[in-house]
C-alpha positions in Angstrom: 33.4 2.3 52.2 31.3 3.7 49.4 29.7 1.5 46.8 28.5 3.1 43.6 26.0 1.1 41.6 26.4 1.5 37.8 24.0 -1.2 36.7 26.7 -3.5 35.4 27.1 -5.7 38.4 23.5 -7.0 38.6 22.5 -5.0 41.7 18.9 -3.8 41.7 19.5 -0.3 43.1 18.9 2.6 40.8 21.8 3.4 38.4 24.1 5.9 40.1 22.8 5.2 43.6 25.5 5.6 46.3 25.6 3.6 49.5 27.7 5.2 52.1 27.6 2.4 54.6 26.8 2.4 58.3 28.8 5.2 59.9 29.2 5.8 63.6 28.9 9.3 65.0 30.7 10.4 68.1 29.6 8.8 71.3 28.8 11.4 74.0 28.8 10.9 77.8 25.7 11.9 79.6 27.4 12.1 83.0 26.7 15.8 83.5 24.8 18.8 82.1 21.2 19.1 80.9 21.5 18.4 77.2 23.6 16.9 74.5 23.5 17.5 70.7 24.6 15.7 67.7 25.2 18.1 64.8 26.5 17.9 61.3 24.3 15.0 60.3 25.1 14.4 56.6 22.3 15.4 54.1 22.4 11.9 52.6 21.3 10.2 55.8 18.0 8.3 55.6 18.1 6.3 58.8 19.6 7.1 62.2 20.0 4.6 65.0 20.5 5.9 68.5 22.0 3.8 71.2 21.4 4.8 74.8 23.3 3.0 77.5 23.2 3.3 81.3 21.5 6.7 81.1 20.3 8.4 84.3 19.1 11.8 85.3 17.5 13.6 88.3 14.1 12.2 87.5 12.9 14.6 84.9 11.4 13.5 81.6 14.0 12.7 78.9 13.1 14.1 75.4 14.5 14.4 71.9 14.0 17.2 69.4 15.1 17.1 65.7 16.9 20.1 64.2 18.1 21.8 61.0 20.6 24.5 60.3 23.0 25.2 63.0 20.7 25.9 66.0 17.0 25.5 65.0 15.2 22.7 66.7 11.6 21.8 65.8 9.3 22.6 68.8 5.9 21.8 67.3 4.2 19.1 65.1 5.4 16.0 66.9 2.7 13.3 66.6 2.7 10.0 68.5 3.2 8.8 72.0 5.4 7.0 74.4 4.0 4.3 76.7 5.7 3.7 80.0 5.0 0.2 81.1 5.5 -0.7 84.8 4.8 -3.6 87.0 1.9 -1.6 88.5 0.4 -0.5 85.2 1.1 1.7 82.2 1.0 5.4 81.4 0.6 6.8 77.9 2.1 10.2 77.0 1.1 12.0 73.8 3.7 14.4 72.5 3.5 17.6 70.4 6.6 19.6 71.2 9.2 16.8 71.2 9.6 13.0 71.3 9.1 11.9 75.0 11.7 9.1 75.4 10.5 8.5 78.9 8.4 10.6 81.2 9.6 11.5 84.7 10.1 10.6 87.4 12.9 8.4 86.2 15.5 8.6 88.9 16.6 5.5 90.7 17.3 3.4 87.6 19.7 3.3 84.6 18.0 3.3 81.2 19.3 1.6 78.0 17.7 1.0 74.6 17.7 1.9 71.0 15.7 4.4 68.8 15.4 4.3 65.1 14.6 7.4 63.0 13.7 6.9 59.4 13.2 9.5 56.7 9.9 8.5 55.3 9.5 11.2 52.6 10.7 14.7 52.1 11.6 16.0 55.6 9.3 13.8 57.6 11.0 11.5 60.1 9.4 8.6 61.9 10.7 7.4 65.2 10.3 4.0 67.0 12.1 2.5 69.9 12.2 0.9 73.3 14.0 1.9 76.5 14.3 -0.3 79.5 15.3 0.4 83.1 18.0 -1.5 85.0 15.5 -2.1 87.8 13.5 -4.3 85.4 10.2 -2.6 86.4 10.0 0.2 83.8 10.0 0.0 80.0 9.1 2.6 77.5 7.8 2.0 74.0 7.9 5.0 71.6 6.4 5.7 68.2 5.7 8.9 66.2 6.8 11.3 63.5 7.6 14.9 62.8 8.1 17.1 59.7 11.4 18.8 60.2 10.6 21.3 57.4 14.2 21.3 56.2 17.0 18.8 55.8 17.7 17.2 59.2 21.1 18.1 60.5 20.9 17.7 64.3 19.5 15.8 67.3 19.1 17.3 70.8 18.5 15.3 73.9 17.4 17.1 77.0 15.9 16.4 80.4 16.9 17.4 83.9 20.5 17.0 85.0 22.3 14.0 83.5 24.4 11.9 85.9 25.3 8.6 84.1 25.7 6.9 80.7 26.2 7.7 77.1 24.4 8.1 73.8 25.8 7.3 70.4 24.4 7.6 66.9 24.8 5.5 63.7 24.0 7.0 60.3 23.1 5.3 57.1 
């Protein structure tokens, strides 16, 4: 559903603003392979919500890179950290080449959570989120940002060999 605000209905949005509503992208299985991508992100998107459910891999770090064009993924300029919180303590991981969604080793549990990407200005995207393990002993909190340098069109998730779960994206 698209709502166009023309100022005559009392809404406070700028005249001519268009709200495209919450739109779900294709959900992708993470039951095999080493990466999945979501491409064709519409240029009007200002917020992306990522849902991760029952994800597992071979114990390698699980990361996210943002992209533009058809195959260009930003590999520098990520600023922030993820903190892995365990019953035995915590580990902080600063990132520079991608968003570290959780550091390895991560095998032995299934991970679920949500990530939110918000376009803060220009081509700068801020990320926040939490991911918890099914074992109840590991949780990851993530926060950071990156300048994509062009209009965001793609997300790429990588990390070891995938063996369980799925990832879906919602656009607005």
